[in-house]
PDB file of N, CA, C, O and CB in Angstrom:
ATOM      1  N   MET A   1      -9.239 -14.260  -4.012  1.00  0.00           N
ATOM      2  CA  MET A   1      -9.454 -13.038  -3.283  1.00  0.00           C
ATOM      3  C   MET A   1      -8.319 -12.061  -3.637  1.00  0.00           C
ATOM      4  O   MET A   1      -7.171 -12.469  -3.814  1.00  0.00           O
ATOM      5  CB  MET A   1      -9.524 -13.309  -1.747  1.00  0.00           C
ATOM      6  N   VAL A   2      -8.648 -10.806  -3.733  1.00  0.00           N
ATOM      7  CA  VAL A   2      -7.655  -9.768  -3.999  1.00  0.00           C
ATOM      8  C   VAL A   2      -7.277  -9.140  -2.668  1.00  0.00           C
ATOM      9  O   VAL A   2      -8.140  -8.834  -1.845  1.00  0.00           O
ATOM     10  CB  VAL A   2      -8.198  -8.688  -5.003  1.00  0.00           C
ATOM     11  N   LYS A   3      -5.970  -8.951  -2.464  1.00  0.00           N
ATOM     12  CA  LYS A   3      -5.523  -8.328  -1.215  1.00  0.00           C
ATOM     13  C   LYS A   3      -4.402  -7.341  -1.490  1.00  0.00           C
ATOM     14  O   LYS A   3      -3.789  -7.343  -2.558  1.00  0.00           O
ATOM     15  CB  LYS A   3      -5.058  -9.396  -0.207  1.00  0.00           C
ATOM     16  N   LEU A   4      -4.157  -6.517  -0.517  1.00  0.00           N
ATOM     17  CA  LEU A   4      -3.101  -5.515  -0.591  1.00  0.00           C
ATOM     18  C   LEU A   4      -1.741  -6.185  -0.512  1.00  0.00           C
ATOM     19  O   LEU A   4      -1.524  -7.056   0.330  1.00  0.00           O
ATOM     20  CB  LEU A   4      -3.255  -4.476   0.529  1.00  0.00           C
ATOM     21  N   ASN A   5      -0.829  -5.785  -1.378  1.00  0.00           N
ATOM     22  CA  ASN A   5       0.546  -6.265  -1.330  1.00  0.00           C
ATOM     23  C   ASN A   5       1.344  -5.258  -0.511  1.00  0.00           C
ATOM     24  O   ASN A   5       1.938  -4.332  -1.064  1.00  0.00           O
ATOM     25  CB  ASN A   5       1.152  -6.448  -2.776  1.00  0.00           C
ATOM     26  N   ALA A   6       1.356  -5.439   0.800  1.00  0.00           N
ATOM     27  CA  ALA A   6       1.977  -4.492   1.722  1.00  0.00           C
ATOM     28  C   ALA A   6       3.474  -4.333   1.478  1.00  0.00           C
ATOM     29  O   ALA A   6       4.011  -3.230   1.583  1.00  0.00           O
ATOM     30  CB  ALA A   6       1.742  -4.934   3.147  1.00  0.00           C
ATOM     31  N   SER A   7       4.140  -5.428   1.153  1.00  0.00           N
ATOM     32  CA  SER A   7       5.583  -5.339   0.937  1.00  0.00           C
ATOM     33  C   SER A   7       5.901  -4.491  -0.291  1.00  0.00           C
ATOM     34  O   SER A   7       6.971  -3.888  -0.372  1.00  0.00           O
ATOM     35  CB  SER A   7       6.189  -6.740   0.782  1.00  0.00           C
ATOM     36  N   LYS A   8       4.984  -4.444  -1.237  1.00  0.00           N
ATOM     37  CA  LYS A   8       5.181  -3.632  -2.446  1.00  0.00           C
ATOM     38  C   LYS A   8       5.169  -2.146  -2.095  1.00  0.00           C
ATOM     39  O   LYS A   8       5.938  -1.371  -2.664  1.00  0.00           O
ATOM     40  CB  LYS A   8       4.087  -3.942  -3.499  1.00  0.00           C
ATOM     41  N   ILE A   9       4.312  -1.748  -1.171  1.00  0.00           N
ATOM     42  CA  ILE A   9       4.276  -0.349  -0.744  1.00  0.00           C
ATOM     43  C   ILE A   9       5.640   0.039  -0.186  1.00  0.00           C
ATOM     44  O   ILE A   9       6.211   1.059  -0.573  1.00  0.00           O
ATOM     45  CB  ILE A   9       3.160  -0.115   0.317  1.00  0.00           C
ATOM     46  N   GLN A  10       6.152  -0.774   0.719  1.00  0.00           N
ATOM     47  CA  GLN A  10       7.445  -0.476   1.331  1.00  0.00           C
ATOM     48  C   GLN A  10       8.560  -0.489   0.285  1.00  0.00           C
ATOM     49  O   GLN A  10       9.403   0.408   0.268  1.00  0.00           O
ATOM     50  CB  GLN A  10       7.754  -1.487   2.446  1.00  0.00           C
ATOM     51  N   GLU A  11       8.567  -1.479  -0.567  1.00  0.00           N
ATOM     52  CA  GLU A  11       9.591  -1.598  -1.604  1.00  0.00           C
ATOM     53  C   GLU A  11       9.610  -0.364  -2.515  1.00  0.00           C
ATOM     54  O   GLU A  11      10.670   0.200  -2.788  1.00  0.00           O
ATOM     55  CB  GLU A  11       9.352  -2.864  -2.439  1.00  0.00           C
ATOM     56  N   LEU A  12       8.448   0.037  -2.968  1.00  0.00           N
ATOM     57  CA  LEU A  12       8.358   1.199  -3.852  1.00  0.00           C
ATOM     58  C   LEU A  12       8.716   2.490  -3.124  1.00  0.00           C
ATOM     59  O   LEU A  12       9.393   3.355  -3.680  1.00  0.00           O
ATOM     60  CB  LEU A  12       6.956   1.306  -4.436  1.00  0.00           C
ATOM     61  N   ARG A  13       8.266   2.615  -1.898  1.00  0.00           N
ATOM     62  CA  ARG A  13       8.565   3.818  -1.108  1.00  0.00           C
ATOM     63  C   ARG A  13      10.067   3.968  -0.926  1.00  0.00           C
ATOM     64  O   ARG A  13      10.615   5.053  -1.120  1.00  0.00           O
ATOM     65  CB  ARG A  13       7.864   3.760   0.268  1.00  0.00           C
ATOM     66  N   ILE A  14      10.726   2.891  -0.557  1.00  0.00           N
ATOM     67  CA  ILE A  14      12.170   2.926  -0.339  1.00  0.00           C
ATOM     68  C   ILE A  14      12.904   3.197  -1.642  1.00  0.00           C
ATOM     69  O   ILE A  14      13.865   3.967  -1.661  1.00  0.00           O
ATOM     70  CB  ILE A  14      12.655   1.609   0.276  1.00  0.00           C
ATOM     71  N   SER A  15      12.469   2.581  -2.726  1.00  0.00           N
ATOM     72  CA  SER A  15      13.144   2.781  -4.014  1.00  0.00           C
ATOM     73  C   SER A  15      13.018   4.223  -4.499  1.00  0.00           C
ATOM     74  O   SER A  15      13.795   4.668  -5.345  1.00  0.00           O
ATOM     75  CB  SER A  15      12.570   1.830  -5.066  1.00  0.00           C
ATOM     76  N   ARG A  16      12.052   4.943  -3.969  1.00  0.00           N
ATOM     77  CA  ARG A  16      11.865   6.346  -4.337  1.00  0.00           C
ATOM     78  C   ARG A  16      12.444   7.292  -3.289  1.00  0.00           C
ATOM     79  O   ARG A  16      12.170   8.492  -3.309  1.00  0.00           O
ATOM     80  CB  ARG A  16      10.387   6.641  -4.535  1.00  0.00           C
ATOM     81  N   ASP A  17      13.245   6.746  -2.376  1.00  0.00           N
ATOM     82  CA  ASP A  17      13.850   7.532  -1.286  1.00  0.00           C
ATOM     83  C   ASP A  17      12.812   8.357  -0.535  1.00  0.00           C
ATOM     84  O   ASP A  17      13.019   9.535  -0.246  1.00  0.00           O
ATOM     85  CB  ASP A  17      14.935   8.457  -1.840  1.00  0.00           C
ATOM     86  N   MET A  18      11.702   7.715  -0.229  1.00  0.00           N
ATOM     87  CA  MET A  18      10.592   8.380   0.436  1.00  0.00           C
ATOM     88  C   MET A  18      10.457   7.813   1.851  1.00  0.00           C
ATOM     89  O   MET A  18      10.511   6.598   2.043  1.00  0.00           O
ATOM     90  CB  MET A  18       9.265   8.202  -0.371  1.00  0.00           C
ATOM     91  N   THR A  19      10.284   8.676   2.820  1.00  0.00           N
ATOM     92  CA  THR A  19      10.061   8.212   4.188  1.00  0.00           C
ATOM     93  C   THR A  19       8.589   7.848   4.365  1.00  0.00           C
ATOM     94  O   THR A  19       7.740   8.217   3.555  1.00  0.00           O
ATOM     95  CB  THR A  19      10.487   9.296   5.221  1.00  0.00           C
ATOM     96  N   GLN A  20       8.312   7.127   5.424  1.00  0.00           N
ATOM     97  CA  GLN A  20       6.918   6.823   5.745  1.00  0.00           C
ATOM     98  C   GLN A  20       6.148   8.109   6.010  1.00  0.00           C
ATOM     99  O   GLN A  20       4.979   8.229   5.645  1.00  0.00           O
ATOM    100  CB  GLN A  20       6.830   5.885   6.964  1.00  0.00           C
ATOM    101  N   ALA A  21       6.810   9.067   6.646  1.00  0.00           N
ATOM    102  CA  ALA A  21       6.162  10.345   6.939  1.00  0.00           C
ATOM    103  C   ALA A  21       5.794  11.081   5.649  1.00  0.00           C
ATOM    104  O   ALA A  21       4.708  11.651   5.546  1.00  0.00           O
ATOM    105  CB  ALA A  21       7.081  11.225   7.807  1.00  0.00           C
ATOM    106  N   HIS A  22       6.691  11.067   4.674  1.00  0.00           N
ATOM    107  CA  HIS A  22       6.412  11.752   3.413  1.00  0.00           C
ATOM    108  C   HIS A  22       5.279  11.064   2.656  1.00  0.00           C
ATOM    109  O   HIS A  22       4.395  11.736   2.125  1.00  0.00           O
ATOM    110  CB  HIS A  22       7.674  11.804   2.542  1.00  0.00           C
ATOM    111  N   LEU A  23       5.296   9.745   2.600  1.00  0.00           N
ATOM    112  CA  LEU A  23       4.210   9.018   1.940  1.00  0.00           C
ATOM    113  C   LEU A  23       2.886   9.286   2.648  1.00  0.00           C
ATOM    114  O   LEU A  23       1.854   9.456   1.998  1.00  0.00           O
ATOM    115  CB  LEU A  23       4.505   7.501   1.912  1.00  0.00           C
ATOM    116  N   ALA A  24       2.913   9.325   3.965  1.00  0.00           N
ATOM    117  CA  ALA A  24       1.698   9.615   4.732  1.00  0.00           C
ATOM    118  C   ALA A  24       1.171  11.004   4.397  1.00  0.00           C
ATOM    119  O   ALA A  24      -0.033  11.196   4.229  1.00  0.00           O
ATOM    120  CB  ALA A  24       1.969   9.501   6.242  1.00  0.00           C
ATOM    121  N   GLU A  25       2.065  11.953   4.303  1.00  0.00           N
ATOM    122  CA  GLU A  25       1.660  13.321   3.969  1.00  0.00           C
ATOM    123  C   GLU A  25       1.014  13.366   2.582  1.00  0.00           C
ATOM    124  O   GLU A  25      -0.045  13.967   2.404  1.00  0.00           O
ATOM    125  CB  GLU A  25       2.876  14.275   4.025  1.00  0.00           C
ATOM    126  N   LEU A  26       1.652  12.733   1.614  1.00  0.00           N
ATOM    127  CA  LEU A  26       1.120  12.712   0.253  1.00  0.00           C
ATOM    128  C   LEU A  26      -0.199  11.941   0.176  1.00  0.00           C
ATOM    129  O   LEU A  26      -1.069  12.269  -0.631  1.00  0.00           O
ATOM    130  CB  LEU A  26       2.141  12.095  -0.702  1.00  0.00           C
ATOM    131  N   GLY A  27      -0.340  10.926   1.010  1.00  0.00           N
ATOM    132  CA  GLY A  27      -1.552  10.116   1.015  1.00  0.00           C
ATOM    133  C   GLY A  27      -2.636  10.644   1.934  1.00  0.00           C
ATOM    134  O   GLY A  27      -3.721  10.070   2.029  1.00  0.00           O
ATOM    135  N   ASN A  28      -2.330  11.753   2.616  1.00  0.00           N
ATOM    136  CA  ASN A  28      -3.277  12.364   3.546  1.00  0.00           C
ATOM    137  C   ASN A  28      -3.720  11.382   4.628  1.00  0.00           C
ATOM    138  O   ASN A  28      -4.907  11.213   4.909  1.00  0.00           O
ATOM    139  CB  ASN A  28      -4.493  12.886   2.790  1.00  0.00           C
ATOM    140  N   THR A  29      -2.712  10.743   5.222  1.00  0.00           N
ATOM    141  CA  THR A  29      -2.958   9.816   6.320  1.00  0.00           C
ATOM    142  C   THR A  29      -1.831  10.006   7.335  1.00  0.00           C
ATOM    143  O   THR A  29      -1.082  10.980   7.252  1.00  0.00           O
ATOM    144  CB  THR A  29      -3.038   8.320   5.814  1.00  0.00           C
ATOM    145  N   THR A  30      -1.706   9.096   8.278  1.00  0.00           N
ATOM    146  CA  THR A  30      -0.668   9.227   9.292  1.00  0.00           C
ATOM    147  C   THR A  30       0.510   8.299   9.007  1.00  0.00           C
ATOM    148  O   THR A  30       0.388   7.283   8.323  1.00  0.00           O
ATOM    149  CB  THR A  30      -1.242   8.932  10.674  1.00  0.00           C
ATOM    150  N   GLU A  31       1.639   8.690   9.552  1.00  0.00           N
ATOM    151  CA  GLU A  31       2.828   7.850   9.425  1.00  0.00           C
ATOM    152  C   GLU A  31       2.568   6.485  10.074  1.00  0.00           C
ATOM    153  O   GLU A  31       3.005   5.453   9.564  1.00  0.00           O
ATOM    154  CB  GLU A  31       4.063   8.542  10.074  1.00  0.00           C
ATOM    155  N   ARG A  32       1.874   6.493  11.172  1.00  0.00           N
ATOM    156  CA  ARG A  32       1.539   5.248  11.874  1.00  0.00           C
ATOM    157  C   ARG A  32       0.727   4.305  10.973  1.00  0.00           C
ATOM    158  O   ARG A  32       0.957   3.095  10.960  1.00  0.00           O
ATOM    159  CB  ARG A  32       0.747   5.559  13.165  1.00  0.00           C
ATOM    160  N   TYR A  33      -0.224   4.876  10.223  1.00  0.00           N
ATOM    161  CA  TYR A  33      -1.053   4.049   9.347  1.00  0.00           C
ATOM    162  C   TYR A  33      -0.207   3.436   8.228  1.00  0.00           C
ATOM    163  O   TYR A  33      -0.392   2.270   7.881  1.00  0.00           O
ATOM    164  CB  TYR A  33      -2.207   4.882   8.750  1.00  0.00           C
ATOM    165  N   ILE A  34       0.717   4.212   7.667  1.00  0.00           N
ATOM    166  CA  ILE A  34       1.612   3.693   6.635  1.00  0.00           C
ATOM    167  C   ILE A  34       2.470   2.574   7.218  1.00  0.00           C
ATOM    168  O   ILE A  34       2.648   1.534   6.585  1.00  0.00           O
ATOM    169  CB  ILE A  34       2.505   4.823   6.057  1.00  0.00           C
ATOM    170  N   ARG A  35       2.996   2.783   8.410  1.00  0.00           N
ATOM    171  CA  ARG A  35       3.809   1.755   9.080  1.00  0.00           C
ATOM    172  C   ARG A  35       2.988   0.485   9.286  1.00  0.00           C
ATOM    173  O   ARG A  35       3.481  -0.620   9.062  1.00  0.00           O
ATOM    174  CB  ARG A  35       4.343   2.276  10.441  1.00  0.00           C
ATOM    175  N   ASP A  36       1.744   0.643   9.711  1.00  0.00           N
ATOM    176  CA  ASP A  36       0.882  -0.512   9.938  1.00  0.00           C
ATOM    177  C   ASP A  36       0.525  -1.223   8.631  1.00  0.00           C
ATOM    178  O   ASP A  36       0.412  -2.448   8.606  1.00  0.00           O
ATOM    179  CB  ASP A  36      -0.389  -0.079  10.657  1.00  0.00           C
ATOM    180  N   LEU A  37       0.350  -0.473   7.560  1.00  0.00           N
ATOM    181  CA  LEU A  37       0.101  -1.093   6.253  1.00  0.00           C
ATOM    182  C   LEU A  37       1.307  -1.908   5.807  1.00  0.00           C
ATOM    183  O   LEU A  37       1.170  -3.056   5.387  1.00  0.00           O
ATOM    184  CB  LEU A  37      -0.233  -0.022   5.198  1.00  0.00           C
ATOM    185  N   GLU A  38       2.481  -1.311   5.901  1.00  0.00           N
ATOM    186  CA  GLU A  38       3.696  -1.984   5.448  1.00  0.00           C
ATOM    187  C   GLU A  38       4.002  -3.237   6.257  1.00  0.00           C
ATOM    188  O   GLU A  38       4.538  -4.208   5.723  1.00  0.00           O
ATOM    189  CB  GLU A  38       4.868  -1.035   5.520  1.00  0.00           C
ATOM    190  N   SER A  39       3.669  -3.218   7.526  1.00  0.00           N
ATOM    191  CA  SER A  39       3.945  -4.372   8.383  1.00  0.00           C
ATOM    192  C   SER A  39       2.868  -5.447   8.284  1.00  0.00           C
ATOM    193  O   SER A  39       3.045  -6.561   8.779  1.00  0.00           O
ATOM    194  CB  SER A  39       4.080  -3.925   9.821  1.00  0.00           C
ATOM    195  N   GLY A  40       1.753  -5.109   7.642  1.00  0.00           N
ATOM    196  CA  GLY A  40       0.654  -6.068   7.535  1.00  0.00           C
ATOM    197  C   GLY A  40      -0.322  -6.001   8.690  1.00  0.00           C
ATOM    198  O   GLY A  40      -1.289  -6.762   8.731  1.00  0.00           O
ATOM    199  N   LYS A  41      -0.081  -5.094   9.635  1.00  0.00           N
ATOM    200  CA  LYS A  41      -0.984  -4.948  10.774  1.00  0.00           C
ATOM    201  C   LYS A  41      -2.354  -4.421  10.322  1.00  0.00           C
ATOM    202  O   LYS A  41      -3.392  -4.829  10.843  1.00  0.00           O
ATOM    203  CB  LYS A  41      -0.368  -4.004  11.828  1.00  0.00           C
ATOM    204  N   LYS A  42      -2.335  -3.517   9.355  1.00  0.00           N
ATOM    205  CA  LYS A  42      -3.557  -3.031   8.712  1.00  0.00           C
ATOM    206  C   LYS A  42      -3.580  -3.641   7.322  1.00  0.00           C
ATOM    207  O   LYS A  42      -2.555  -3.661   6.641  1.00  0.00           O
ATOM    208  CB  LYS A  42      -3.616  -1.444   8.657  1.00  0.00           C
ATOM    209  N   ARG A  43      -4.721  -4.134   6.893  1.00  0.00           N
ATOM    210  CA  ARG A  43      -4.785  -4.848   5.615  1.00  0.00           C
ATOM    211  C   ARG A  43      -5.826  -4.333   4.655  1.00  0.00           C
ATOM    212  O   ARG A  43      -5.807  -4.693   3.478  1.00  0.00           O
ATOM    213  CB  ARG A  43      -5.041  -6.271   5.861  1.00  0.00           C
ATOM    214  N   ASN A  44      -6.729  -3.506   5.120  1.00  0.00           N
ATOM    215  CA  ASN A  44      -7.852  -3.097   4.273  1.00  0.00           C
ATOM    216  C   ASN A  44      -8.014  -1.577   4.229  1.00  0.00           C
ATOM    217  O   ASN A  44      -8.969  -1.039   4.790  1.00  0.00           O
ATOM    218  CB  ASN A  44      -9.142  -3.737   4.771  1.00  0.00           C
ATOM    219  N   PRO A  45      -7.094  -0.889   3.570  1.00  0.00           N
ATOM    220  CA  PRO A  45      -7.277   0.565   3.460  1.00  0.00           C
ATOM    221  C   PRO A  45      -8.485   0.860   2.570  1.00  0.00           C
ATOM    222  O   PRO A  45      -8.872   0.042   1.736  1.00  0.00           O
ATOM    223  CB  PRO A  45      -5.994   1.248   2.886  1.00  0.00           C
ATOM    224  N   SER A  46      -9.061   2.020   2.758  1.00  0.00           N
ATOM    225  CA  SER A  46     -10.186   2.406   1.898  1.00  0.00           C
ATOM    226  C   SER A  46      -9.700   2.547   0.462  1.00  0.00           C
ATOM    227  O   SER A  46      -8.508   2.723   0.210  1.00  0.00           O
ATOM    228  CB  SER A  46     -10.835   3.734   2.388  1.00  0.00           C
ATOM    229  N   ALA A  47     -10.626   2.468  -0.461  1.00  0.00           N
ATOM    230  CA  ALA A  47     -10.284   2.619  -1.877  1.00  0.00           C
ATOM    231  C   ALA A  47      -9.682   3.990  -2.130  1.00  0.00           C
ATOM    232  O   ALA A  47      -8.757   4.124  -2.931  1.00  0.00           O
ATOM    233  CB  ALA A  47     -11.523   2.409  -2.765  1.00  0.00           C
ATOM    234  N   VAL A  48     -10.195   5.000  -1.459  1.00  0.00           N
ATOM    235  CA  VAL A  48      -9.684   6.362  -1.634  1.00  0.00           C
ATOM    236  C   VAL A  48      -8.232   6.438  -1.164  1.00  0.00           C
ATOM    237  O   VAL A  48      -7.386   7.002  -1.857  1.00  0.00           O
ATOM    238  CB  VAL A  48     -10.559   7.382  -0.857  1.00  0.00           C
ATOM    239  N   LEU A  49      -7.943   5.879   0.000  1.00  0.00           N
ATOM    240  CA  LEU A  49      -6.574   5.907   0.513  1.00  0.00           C
ATOM    241  C   LEU A  49      -5.647   5.097  -0.383  1.00  0.00           C
ATOM    242  O   LEU A  49      -4.520   5.514  -0.650  1.00  0.00           O
ATOM    243  CB  LEU A  49      -6.524   5.369   1.950  1.00  0.00           C
ATOM    244  N   LEU A  50      -6.104   3.966  -0.838  1.00  0.00           N
ATOM    245  CA  LEU A  50      -5.298   3.142  -1.740  1.00  0.00           C
ATOM    246  C   LEU A  50      -4.946   3.917  -3.007  1.00  0.00           C
ATOM    247  O   LEU A  50      -3.816   3.842  -3.489  1.00  0.00           O
ATOM    248  CB  LEU A  50      -6.046   1.845  -2.100  1.00  0.00           C
ATOM    249  N   CYS A  51      -5.899   4.650  -3.540  1.00  0.00           N
ATOM    250  CA  CYS A  51      -5.650   5.480  -4.728  1.00  0.00           C
ATOM    251  C   CYS A  51      -4.644   6.585  -4.431  1.00  0.00           C
ATOM    252  O   CYS A  51      -3.765   6.860  -5.247  1.00  0.00           O
ATOM    253  CB  CYS A  51      -6.962   6.094  -5.238  1.00  0.00           C
ATOM    254  N   ARG A  52      -4.767   7.218  -3.269  1.00  0.00           N
ATOM    255  CA  ARG A  52      -3.829   8.295  -2.913  1.00  0.00           C
ATOM    256  C   ARG A  52      -2.421   7.767  -2.740  1.00  0.00           C
ATOM    257  O   ARG A  52      -1.463   8.414  -3.162  1.00  0.00           O
ATOM    258  CB  ARG A  52      -4.275   8.994  -1.632  1.00  0.00           C
ATOM    259  N   ILE A  53      -2.276   6.598  -2.123  1.00  0.00           N
ATOM    260  CA  ILE A  53      -0.951   6.003  -1.939  1.00  0.00           C
ATOM    261  C   ILE A  53      -0.352   5.624  -3.287  1.00  0.00           C
ATOM    262  O   ILE A  53       0.818   5.898  -3.554  1.00  0.00           O
ATOM    263  CB  ILE A  53      -1.030   4.765  -1.020  1.00  0.00           C
ATOM    264  N   ALA A  54      -1.152   5.000  -4.125  1.00  0.00           N
ATOM    265  CA  ALA A  54      -0.671   4.625  -5.458  1.00  0.00           C
ATOM    266  C   ALA A  54      -0.235   5.856  -6.239  1.00  0.00           C
ATOM    267  O   ALA A  54       0.817   5.851  -6.879  1.00  0.00           O
ATOM    268  CB  ALA A  54      -1.761   3.867  -6.234  1.00  0.00           C
ATOM    269  N   HIS A  55      -1.035   6.899  -6.187  1.00  0.00           N
ATOM    270  CA  HIS A  55      -0.695   8.138  -6.897  1.00  0.00           C
ATOM    271  C   HIS A  55       0.615   8.721  -6.356  1.00  0.00           C
ATOM    272  O   HIS A  55       1.464   9.161  -7.132  1.00  0.00           O
ATOM    273  CB  HIS A  55      -1.841   9.175  -6.763  1.00  0.00           C
ATOM    274  N   ALA A  56       0.778   8.726  -5.045  1.00  0.00           N
ATOM    275  CA  ALA A  56       1.997   9.250  -4.430  1.00  0.00           C
ATOM    276  C   ALA A  56       3.224   8.448  -4.861  1.00  0.00           C
ATOM    277  O   ALA A  56       4.322   8.993  -4.978  1.00  0.00           O
ATOM    278  CB  ALA A  56       1.869   9.236  -2.903  1.00  0.00           C
ATOM    279  N   LEU A  57       3.027   7.151  -5.095  1.00  0.00           N
ATOM    280  CA  LEU A  57       4.131   6.289  -5.522  1.00  0.00           C
ATOM    281  C   LEU A  57       4.308   6.285  -7.038  1.00  0.00           C
ATOM    282  O   LEU A  57       5.269   5.711  -7.551  1.00  0.00           O
ATOM    283  CB  LEU A  57       3.903   4.871  -5.030  1.00  0.00           C
ATOM    284  N   GLY A  58       3.386   6.920  -7.751  1.00  0.00           N
ATOM    285  CA  GLY A  58       3.483   7.008  -9.198  1.00  0.00           C
ATOM    286  C   GLY A  58       3.125   5.728  -9.930  1.00  0.00           C
ATOM    287  O   GLY A  58       3.675   5.434 -10.991  1.00  0.00           O
ATOM    288  N   ILE A  59       2.195   4.964  -9.356  1.00  0.00           N
ATOM    289  CA  ILE A  59       1.775   3.703  -9.966  1.00  0.00           C
ATOM    290  C   ILE A  59       0.254   3.619  -9.981  1.00  0.00           C
ATOM    291  O   ILE A  59      -0.427   4.465  -9.401  1.00  0.00           O
ATOM    292  CB  ILE A  59       2.378   2.494  -9.207  1.00  0.00           C
ATOM    293  N   SER A  60      -0.271   2.601 -10.641  1.00  0.00           N
ATOM    294  CA  SER A  60      -1.715   2.388 -10.632  1.00  0.00           C
ATOM    295  C   SER A  60      -2.108   1.664  -9.346  1.00  0.00           C
ATOM    296  O   SER A  60      -1.293   0.983  -8.724  1.00  0.00           O
ATOM    297  CB  SER A  60      -2.168   1.579 -11.883  1.00  0.00           C
ATOM    298  N   THR A  61      -3.342   1.822  -8.972  1.00  0.00           N
ATOM    299  CA  THR A  61      -3.864   1.144  -7.781  1.00  0.00           C
ATOM    300  C   THR A  61      -3.712  -0.369  -7.902  1.00  0.00           C
ATOM    301  O   THR A  61      -3.385  -1.047  -6.928  1.00  0.00           O
ATOM    302  CB  THR A  61      -5.340   1.509  -7.559  1.00  0.00           C
ATOM    303  N   GLU A  62      -3.951  -0.887  -9.092  1.00  0.00           N
ATOM    304  CA  GLU A  62      -3.887  -2.334  -9.320  1.00  0.00           C
ATOM    305  C   GLU A  62      -2.503  -2.902  -8.987  1.00  0.00           C
ATOM    306  O   GLU A  62      -2.387  -4.065  -8.600  1.00  0.00           O
ATOM    307  CB  GLU A  62      -4.243  -2.653 -10.774  1.00  0.00           C
ATOM    308  N   GLU A  63      -1.471  -2.095  -9.135  1.00  0.00           N
ATOM    309  CA  GLU A  63      -0.114  -2.568  -8.856  1.00  0.00           C
ATOM    310  C   GLU A  63       0.126  -2.813  -7.370  1.00  0.00           C
ATOM    311  O   GLU A  63       1.109  -3.455  -6.999  1.00  0.00           O
ATOM    312  CB  GLU A  63       0.897  -1.567  -9.373  1.00  0.00           C
ATOM    313  N   LEU A  64      -0.760  -2.309  -6.522  1.00  0.00           N
ATOM    314  CA  LEU A  64      -0.634  -2.533  -5.081  1.00  0.00           C
ATOM    315  C   LEU A  64      -1.450  -3.737  -4.617  1.00  0.00           C
ATOM    316  O   LEU A  64      -1.465  -4.068  -3.432  1.00  0.00           O
ATOM    317  CB  LEU A  64      -1.072  -1.289  -4.318  1.00  0.00           C
ATOM    318  N   LEU A  65      -2.118  -4.377  -5.550  1.00  0.00           N
ATOM    319  CA  LEU A  65      -2.972  -5.508  -5.204  1.00  0.00           C
ATOM    320  C   LEU A  65      -2.391  -6.801  -5.751  1.00  0.00           C
ATOM    321  O   LEU A  65      -1.628  -6.797  -6.717  1.00  0.00           O
ATOM    322  CB  LEU A  65      -4.393  -5.296  -5.738  1.00  0.00           C
ATOM    323  N   GLU A  66      -2.761  -7.893  -5.127  1.00  0.00           N
ATOM    324  CA  GLU A  66      -2.361  -9.212  -5.611  1.00  0.00           C
ATOM    325  C   GLU A  66      -3.494 -10.191  -5.389  1.00  0.00           C
ATOM    326  O   GLU A  66      -4.346  -9.992  -4.523  1.00  0.00           O
ATOM    327  CB  GLU A  66      -1.073  -9.700  -4.908  1.00  0.00           C
ATOM    328  N   ILE A  67      -3.494 -11.243  -6.174  1.00  0.00           N
ATOM    329  CA  ILE A  67      -4.493 -12.295  -6.027  1.00  0.00           C
ATOM    330  C   ILE A  67      -3.991 -13.281  -4.981  1.00  0.00           C
ATOM    331  O   ILE A  67      -2.884 -13.809  -5.081  1.00  0.00           O
ATOM    332  CB  ILE A  67      -4.776 -13.011  -7.391  1.00  0.00           C
ATOM    333  N   ASP A  68      -4.821 -13.515  -3.988  1.00  0.00           N
ATOM    334  CA  ASP A  68      -4.498 -14.459  -2.934  1.00  0.00           C
ATOM    335  C   ASP A  68      -5.276 -15.738  -3.221  1.00  0.00           C
ATOM    336  O   ASP A  68      -6.501 -15.770  -3.097  1.00  0.00           O
ATOM    337  CB  ASP A  68      -4.837 -13.881  -1.511  1.00  0.00           C
ATOM    338  N   ASP A  69      -4.568 -16.776  -3.600  1.00  0.00           N
ATOM    339  CA  ASP A  69      -5.207 -18.032  -4.009  1.00  0.00           C
ATOM    340  C   ASP A  69      -5.175 -19.041  -2.871  1.00  0.00           C
ATOM    341  O   ASP A  69      -4.804 -20.197  -3.076  1.00  0.00           O
ATOM    342  CB  ASP A  69      -4.514 -18.617  -5.256  1.00  0.00           C
ATOM    343  N   GLU A  70      -5.562 -18.610  -1.665  1.00  0.00           N
ATOM    344  CA  GLU A  70      -5.549 -19.467  -0.477  1.00  0.00           C
ATOM    345  C   GLU A  70      -6.443 -20.689  -0.626  1.00  0.00           C
ATOM    346  O   GLU A  70      -6.104 -21.782  -0.173  1.00  0.00           O
ATOM    347  CB  GLU A  70      -5.978 -18.675   0.734  1.00  0.00           C
ATOM    348  N   ASP A  71      -7.590 -20.488  -1.268  1.00  0.00           N
ATOM    349  CA  ASP A  71      -8.571 -21.565  -1.332  1.00  0.00           C
ATOM    350  C   ASP A  71      -8.306 -22.564  -2.460  1.00  0.00           C
ATOM    351  O   ASP A  71      -9.045 -23.534  -2.628  1.00  0.00           O
ATOM    352  CB  ASP A  71      -9.943 -20.982  -1.496  1.00  0.00           C
ATOM    353  N   GLY A  72      -7.245 -22.317  -3.229  1.00  0.00           N
ATOM    354  CA  GLY A  72      -6.886 -23.246  -4.279  1.00  0.00           C
ATOM    355  C   GLY A  72      -7.665 -23.107  -5.566  1.00  0.00           C
ATOM    356  O   GLY A  72      -7.463 -23.877  -6.505  1.00  0.00           O
ATOM    357  N   GLU A  73      -8.558 -22.127  -5.617  1.00  0.00           N
ATOM    358  CA  GLU A  73      -9.345 -21.906  -6.830  1.00  0.00           C
ATOM    359  C   GLU A  73      -8.554 -21.049  -7.810  1.00  0.00           C
ATOM    360  O   GLU A  73      -7.664 -20.298  -7.410  1.00  0.00           O
ATOM    361  CB  GLU A  73     -10.699 -21.235  -6.494  1.00  0.00           C
ATOM    362  N   SER A  74      -8.880 -21.163  -9.089  1.00  0.00           N
ATOM    363  CA  SER A  74      -8.223 -20.345 -10.116  1.00  0.00           C
ATOM    364  C   SER A  74      -9.099 -19.224 -10.533  1.00  0.00           C
ATOM    365  O   SER A  74      -8.717 -18.427 -11.390  1.00  0.00           O
ATOM    366  CB  SER A  74      -7.847 -21.170 -11.321  1.00  0.00           C
TER     367      SER A  74
END
């Protein structure tokens, strides 16, 4: 299963000296939603929002995703 790498959003945002409010503004969402994404409280942003966040961070959408191998399958 592919899932959002929430810690990557926070890591990249901080490395770019960007506040949650600024990322939210660039992503056309709320600061609260960014906070919830980073904390893992929200896990399934829309594809459009994921693209906007990735663009704001200067990376590809795929870089915000990871493979979750919970079921042990390859």
